N, C-alpha and C positions, 0 to 999 in steps of 0.2 A: 294788449300785452306785447312788449318787445320780444323779438326772437330769442334774446338771451334769457329772458325770464321763462319763456316757454320751454326752452331746452333745459333749464334748471329743473322745472317740474318733471320733465321726462327722465332726467338723470336720477332724481329721487325715486321715481317709479322703478327704474331698472335695478337700482341697488337694493331696494327693499323687496321687490317681487322676486328677484333672483335668490334672495335668502329663503323666501317661502318655498320656492321650487326646490332648492337644494335640500331642505329639510324633509321633503317628501321622498327622498331616496333612502334605501334601507340603511346604508352605512352612516347616515347623519341623523336618523330618526331619534336617536337617544338624546339629542340636543333640542328637541321640539319645544320644550317649555322656555328655555332661555331665548330661543328664536322668537317665540310668540311675544315675549317681553320686549325684545329688540324691535319687532314690527310695530307694536303699539307706541313705544317710545319714539320710533322714527316718525310715525304719523303725527304725534303730538309736537315733535320738534318742527316738522314741516308746517303744521298749522300755526304754531307760535311765530315762526319766521315770516310766514305769509301775512299774518295779521299785523306784525310789527313794521314790516317793510313794504307791504302792499304787493299786489300782483303786477309788478312792472309799471307802477305809477298810475294804475287805474283809479278813477275818482272814488271817493268814499260814498257818494250818493248816486242812486240810480237815476236815469233820466226821468223827468216828470211824468211822461206818458206811461211809465211802468209802475207808478205809485198808485195803489188803490185807495189809501187813506189820504184823502185830499185836504182835510183841515190843516192849518199851519202847525198846530200842536202835535207832538208825537202820538202815535196810537197807544191806547191803554195797554197795560200789561196783560189783562185777560184776553185781549184780542190777539196779541202775539202768541201767548201760550196756547190759546184755542186753535189757532192755525197750525202751530207746530204739532200739537197732539193729533189733530185731524189728519195731518199729512203722514205722520208715523203710522196711524191706524190703517189708513188707506194703503200705505206701502206694505204693511204686514198682510193685509187681506189680498192684495195683488200678488204677493210672493207665494202665499199659500195656494191661490188659484192656479198660478203658473206651474207649481210643482205637481199639483193634482192632475193638471192637463197633460204634462209630460209623462206622468206615470200611466195614464190611460192611453195616450196616443202611441207610446212606444210599442207595446204588444200588438195594438191594432194595426200598425203599419209594418210590423216585423222589423223594427229598428231598435237597437239597444238603447236603454235609457241614457247611457253615457254619450253616445253619438248625438242623440236628439237634444240633450241638454247643452252640449258644447256648441251646437249649431244655433239653437234658438235662444239660449240664455244671453249671449252677447247682444242679440237684437232687442231682447226685452229689457235688459239692464241699461243699455246705452240709448234707447229710444228717447227717454226724457232729456238727456244731455243733447241729443241731436236736435230735438224740437227747440230746446232753449237756444242752442247755437243758431238755428235758422232765424228765430225771432230776433236775437241780438244783432245778427248780421243784417237782417232786413232793416233795422233801425240804425245802421251805420256803426255798430259797436262790435267789430270783429275781435277786439281784445277780450271782451267779456265772453264772446262766443268760444274762443279758444280756452279761456280760463275754465269754463264749465266742463270742457272735455278733460283737460289735464288734471283738474282737481278731482274729478270722478275717478280717474285712473289711480291716483294716490290712495283714495279710500278703498277701492276694489283690490289694490295690490297689498294692502296692509290689514284692514279690518276684516275683510272676507277670509283671507287665509288664516288669520288669528282665530276666528270662530271655527274654521275647519280643523285647525290643529287642536283646539280645545275640546271639540265635540265629536270628532271622528278619529279614525286611525291615521288619517293624512298619509295614505300610501298612494303615490302617484304612479300609475302604470304608463306604458309607452304612449298611449293616446293623449293622456293628460300632459305628459312631459313634452310631447311634440307641440301641442297647442300652446303651452306656457313658453317654450323656447321661441316659438314663432312670434308670440306677443312681445317677448323681450327683444328679439331681433328687429322688429318693426319700430319699437320705441327707441332703441339705440340708434337706428338708422336716421330717424327724424331728429333725435337729440344732437347727434354729431353734425348733421346737415345744417340745422339751425345755428349751431355754434360756429360753423365754418363760414357759411354764406351770409349770416346775419340779416336775413330777410325771409319773409313768408310769401310764397307764390303758389298759385293753384296747382300747376302740373306736378311739382314734387309731392305736395300733400295728397294728390289723387293716387299716388303710388301705393298708398295704404290699401287701396282696393286690391292691388296685386297680392299683398300678403294674405288678405282674407280669402281671395280666390284660391290661392295655394292651399290654404287651410281646408276649404270646402272640397277641393279635388282630393286631398289626402284622406278626408273623411269618407269620400265616396268609393275609394279603392277598397278591394276585399282584403 
């Protein structure tokens, strides 16, 4: 994925997630349903644009060593649907287990559910993308490694908030607002950096750890 394509994904995230955060404030909560519609429309627009133009010129086919269905003919529809259904079921089961664990651990450790969730949830939700990125990078496909991360950011910045707006009061307190603004600041930092310097290097990307460290320090303060 070229730097310009990666920065474009990040700008999509900043614009849409900023809307979700703004709707969580009291004076804009009355516009929650129009905002939810905009978030879903934004995700669909991003998905359509990506499928039409590709992720920065990435090839349409995965490397051969990542293909499990080896015969020359395409896999049957039942295999595709079966894998998709199994993946969704496992995802739901894992999410339910995670929520139950946070609910139990919070009181046991004397930590609020909110603090525990905002610290552990990013690790749980981003771990699959991190593993995917490591595997892709190991096989020389850093473009697909970065696409896995930026694509997940778009989903989490639109679909997740839309469900929150629809199923909860979507009232963001100081802790949630700080975490969201820090995520927006980090994404904007990398988006503008990639657009200006037009290249990807390890040291600037590792600065993302500084944003997360600041987040952890703020969560540890009384």
